[in-house]
C-alpha positions as CSV (number, residue, x, y, z in Angstrom):
1,M,-152.4,-102.3,25.2
2,N,-150.7,-101.8,22.5
3,K,-150.5,-105.5,21.3
4,L,-154.3,-105.5,22.5
5,A,-155.2,-102.6,20.2
6,F,-153.5,-104.0,17.6
7,V,-155.1,-107.2,17.9
8,L,-158.9,-105.3,18.0
9,L,-158.0,-103.4,14.9
10,I,-157.2,-106.2,12.4
11,P,-160.7,-106.3,11.3
12,L,-160.8,-102.5,10.4
13,I,-157.6,-103.2,7.7
14,F,-159.4,-104.9,5.6
15,A,-163.2,-105.4,5.4
16,F,-164.3,-107.0,2.9
17,T,-168.6,-107.6,2.3
18,D,-169.6,-110.8,3.4
19,E,-170.4,-113.4,0.5
20,G,-173.8,-113.4,-0.4
21,E,-174.4,-110.0,2.0
22,I,-175.6,-107.1,-0.6
23,I,-174.5,-103.9,0.7
24,D,-176.5,-100.8,-1.0
25,A,-174.0,-97.7,-1.2
26,P,-176.1,-94.8,-0.1
27,D,-176.6,-92.1,-2.6
28,F,-175.0,-88.7,-2.4
29,T,-174.4,-85.2,-4.0
30,L,-171.5,-83.3,-3.3
31,E,-169.3,-80.5,-5.2
32,D,-166.3,-81.0,-6.6
33,V,-163.1,-78.5,-6.1
34,D,-164.7,-76.7,-9.4
35,G,-168.1,-76.3,-8.1
36,N,-169.2,-78.6,-10.2
37,T,-172.1,-81.0,-8.5
38,V,-171.0,-84.5,-8.6
39,C,-173.4,-87.2,-7.5
40,L,-173.1,-91.2,-7.2
41,D,-175.8,-92.0,-10.1
42,S,-174.1,-90.0,-12.5
43,L,-170.9,-91.3,-11.7
44,L,-172.3,-95.2,-12.1
45,V,-174.0,-94.6,-15.7
46,D,-170.6,-94.8,-16.9
47,G,-169.2,-97.4,-15.0
48,P,-168.2,-98.6,-11.0
49,V,-166.5,-96.2,-8.9
50,F,-163.4,-96.7,-6.6
51,M,-163.6,-93.9,-4.0
52,S,-161.4,-93.4,-1.1
53,F,-161.8,-90.7,1.8
54,W,-158.9,-88.3,2.6
55,A,-157.6,-85.1,4.3
56,L,-154.6,-83.0,3.4
57,W,-153.5,-83.9,7.2
58,C,-153.5,-87.5,6.7
59,K,-149.9,-88.9,5.4
60,M,-151.1,-92.3,4.6
61,C,-154.3,-91.1,2.7
62,I,-152.1,-89.0,0.4
63,K,-149.8,-92.2,-0.1
64,E,-152.4,-94.0,-1.2
65,L,-153.9,-91.4,-3.7
66,D,-150.2,-91.1,-5.2
67,A,-149.7,-95.0,-4.8
68,L,-153.0,-95.1,-7.5
69,K,-152.0,-92.4,-9.5
70,P,-150.2,-94.5,-12.2
71,Y,-152.7,-97.0,-12.9
72,Y,-155.4,-94.1,-13.3
73,D,-155.3,-94.2,-17.5
74,E,-156.0,-98.3,-16.9
75,F,-159.1,-97.7,-14.6
76,D,-160.2,-95.1,-16.6
77,S,-160.3,-97.0,-20.0
78,M,-161.9,-99.9,-17.8
79,G,-164.7,-97.5,-17.6
80,I,-164.2,-97.0,-13.2
81,N,-164.5,-94.1,-12.2
82,L,-161.9,-92.7,-9.3
83,L,-163.5,-90.5,-6.7
84,A,-161.3,-88.9,-3.9
85,I,-163.6,-87.1,-1.3
86,S,-161.7,-84.8,0.9
87,V,-163.1,-84.4,4.4
88,D,-161.2,-81.6,5.1
89,K,-163.1,-78.9,7.1
90,A,-164.2,-75.5,5.7
91,R,-161.3,-73.7,6.4
92,S,-159.0,-75.9,4.5
93,V,-161.1,-76.7,1.8
94,P,-159.4,-73.4,-0.7
95,N,-156.3,-75.8,-0.1
96,V,-157.5,-78.9,-1.8
97,K,-157.5,-77.9,-5.4
98,P,-154.1,-76.7,-5.7
99,F,-152.5,-79.4,-3.6
100,A,-154.3,-82.0,-5.6
101,K,-153.2,-80.0,-8.8
102,S,-149.4,-80.5,-7.4
103,H,-149.6,-84.2,-6.7
104,K,-151.0,-84.4,-10.5
105,W,-154.0,-86.2,-9.1
106,K,-156.4,-87.1,-11.9
107,Y,-159.3,-88.1,-9.7
108,V,-162.7,-86.7,-9.7
109,I,-162.2,-84.4,-5.9
110,V,-165.2,-83.8,-3.8
111,M,-165.6,-82.0,-0.9
112,D,-167.8,-83.2,2.2
113,P,-166.7,-80.5,4.9
114,D,-169.5,-81.1,7.0
115,D,-168.9,-85.1,7.5
116,I,-172.1,-86.0,5.5
117,L,-171.0,-88.6,3.4
118,R,-168.2,-89.7,5.6
119,D,-171.4,-90.2,8.2
120,L,-173.4,-92.0,5.7
121,Y,-170.3,-94.6,4.7
122,N,-169.6,-95.0,8.4
123,V,-166.2,-94.0,7.7
124,Q,-164.1,-94.8,11.2
125,A,-160.2,-95.0,9.8
126,M,-158.5,-93.0,7.5
127,P,-158.2,-93.1,4.3
128,S,-160.9,-95.7,3.8
129,S,-162.1,-97.1,0.4
130,F,-164.7,-98.6,-1.1
131,I,-165.1,-100.1,-4.5
132,I,-169.2,-99.6,-6.1
133,N,-170.3,-101.7,-8.5
134,Q,-172.9,-100.4,-11.3
135,D,-175.6,-101.9,-9.1
136,K,-175.0,-99.5,-6.5
137,Q,-173.5,-102.2,-4.0
138,I,-170.3,-101.6,-2.0
139,V,-168.2,-104.8,-3.3
140,F,-165.4,-104.1,-1.2
141,T,-164.2,-101.9,1.7
142,H,-160.4,-101.3,2.4
143,M,-159.2,-99.4,5.5
144,G,-156.4,-97.8,6.6
145,Y,-153.2,-97.7,4.5
146,K,-149.9,-99.0,4.4
147,P,-147.0,-99.0,1.2
148,G,-148.4,-102.3,-1.0
149,D,-152.0,-102.1,-0.1
150,E,-152.7,-100.3,-3.2
151,E,-151.6,-104.0,-5.2
152,I,-154.5,-105.1,-3.4
153,L,-156.7,-102.3,-4.6
154,I,-155.5,-102.9,-7.8
155,E,-156.0,-106.2,-8.0
156,T,-159.2,-106.4,-6.7
157,M,-160.7,-103.9,-9.1
158,R,-158.8,-105.8,-12.0
159,E,-160.8,-108.7,-10.7
160,L,-163.9,-107.1,-10.1
161,F,-164.6,-105.2,-13.6
162,V,-162.4,-107.1,-16.4
163,E,-164.4,-107.6,-19.1
164,G,-166.2,-110.9,-19.1
165,N,-166.1,-111.4,-15.1
166,D,-169.5,-111.6,-13.5
167,E,-168.4,-111.2,-9.6
168,T,-170.0,-107.8,-10.0
169,G,-173.4,-109.6,-9.5
170,E,-174.7,-108.4,-13.2
């Protein structure tokens, strides 16, 4: 049964958008850990968005965000917004900000305690990451995390958003 379950999960590990298929990113407006309103449209004004759904209880989510931390400044300088979406429930929300601060994450961290955004993006596995270009299209999806996956995410962002590269659909 474990072997069968693994075979069935393979398509969920790396899910790319089909070539030629345009997948529009659902709009959202959520509150960040400081009480500020964050919406997709305002983030896209500055550049593309990498967003990762995570939770305090999800060890692999935390490992993914920690693994991406050394690349924050590089992507920030490229204009890529890094967004961490906590799906922790209301009782855990007060713990999210101090936890992120203890990990020295510079990401914009928004709260989704009612799973509104999680449902909009049909998140089935944790962590789940999406890259959204400035045309508001999901250009890459990655579900789950194992050490080394950050290299795929980093390389994908570099390939998609390096100046002069037109893979973004522009």
